[in-house]
C-alpha positions as CSV (number, residue, x, y, z in Angstrom):
1,M,5.4,12.3,-9.7
2,D,1.9,13.9,-10.2
3,D,-1.3,12.0,-11.3
4,K,-0.8,12.9,-14.9
5,T,2.8,11.7,-15.1
6,V,1.6,8.3,-13.4
7,L,-1.4,8.2,-15.7
8,N,0.9,8.6,-18.8
9,R,3.4,6.0,-17.6
10,I,0.3,3.5,-17.2
11,N,-0.8,4.3,-20.6
12,D,2.9,3.6,-22.0
13,L,3.1,0.5,-20.0
14,V,-0.1,-0.8,-21.5
15,Q,0.6,0.4,-25.0
16,E,4.0,-1.7,-24.6
17,E,2.2,-4.6,-23.6
18,H,-0.2,-4.5,-26.7
19,Q,2.9,-4.3,-28.9
20,L,4.3,-7.2,-27.1
21,R,1.4,-9.5,-27.8
22,T,1.3,-8.4,-31.7
23,Q,5.2,-9.1,-31.6
24,V,4.8,-12.7,-30.5
25,Q,1.9,-13.1,-32.7
26,S,3.9,-12.1,-36.0
27,G,6.8,-14.1,-34.8
28,Q,9.1,-11.3,-34.1
29,I,9.8,-12.5,-30.3
30,S,9.3,-15.9,-28.7
31,S,6.5,-16.5,-26.1
32,D,9.2,-16.7,-23.6
33,D,10.3,-13.1,-24.1
34,E,6.7,-12.2,-24.1
35,R,6.2,-14.0,-20.8
36,T,9.4,-12.3,-19.2
37,R,8.4,-8.8,-20.3
38,L,4.8,-9.2,-19.5
39,R,5.7,-10.1,-16.2
40,E,7.7,-7.3,-15.6
41,L,5.0,-4.9,-17.3
42,E,2.4,-6.1,-14.9
43,E,4.6,-5.6,-11.8
44,A,5.3,-2.1,-13.0
45,L,1.7,-1.3,-13.9
46,D,1.0,-2.6,-10.3
47,Q,3.2,-0.1,-8.8
48,C,1.8,2.7,-10.8
49,W,-2.0,2.0,-10.1
50,D,-0.9,1.7,-6.3
51,L,1.2,5.0,-6.3
52,L,-1.9,6.7,-8.1
53,R,-4.4,5.1,-5.5
54,R,-2.2,6.2,-2.5
55,R,-1.8,9.8,-4.0
56,R,-5.7,10.3,-4.3
57,A,-6.3,8.9,-0.8
58,A,-3.7,11.4,0.4
59,R,-5.4,14.1,-1.4
60,A,-8.8,12.9,0.0
61,A,-7.5,13.1,3.4
62,G,-6.2,16.5,3.1
63,A,-2.5,15.3,3.0
64,D,-0.1,16.6,0.3
65,P,-0.2,13.8,-2.4
66,D,3.3,14.8,-3.5
67,S,4.7,13.6,-0.4
68,V,3.8,9.9,-1.6
69,N,6.5,8.0,-2.9
70,A,6.1,4.4,-4.9
71,E,6.4,1.5,-3.0
72,P,9.0,-1.1,-4.4
73,I,7.6,-3.6,-6.4
74,S,8.1,-6.5,-4.1
75,E,6.1,-4.7,-1.6
76,V,3.2,-4.0,-4.0
77,E,3.0,-7.6,-5.0
78,G,2.9,-8.7,-1.7
79,Y,-0.2,-7.1,-1.0
80,L,-3.1,-9.3,-0.1
81,Q,-6.3,-8.8,-2.3
């Protein structure tokens, strides 16, 4: 997955996040459904941002960014801030 594809995925996830907020405000979905899906979206976004940062770091270090793969969500969510 190249940087452009990762950025497109990030944009799609953010757009879905906005749609969820609109749907809950209009009563189309419940707050519980929104919270559940938002958590999934946030985890997917964290995974995408992590992949993009690691691809850029590989490129800056002279390595092949295409050799970098996405880490599992469980690992990305376990990073210390």
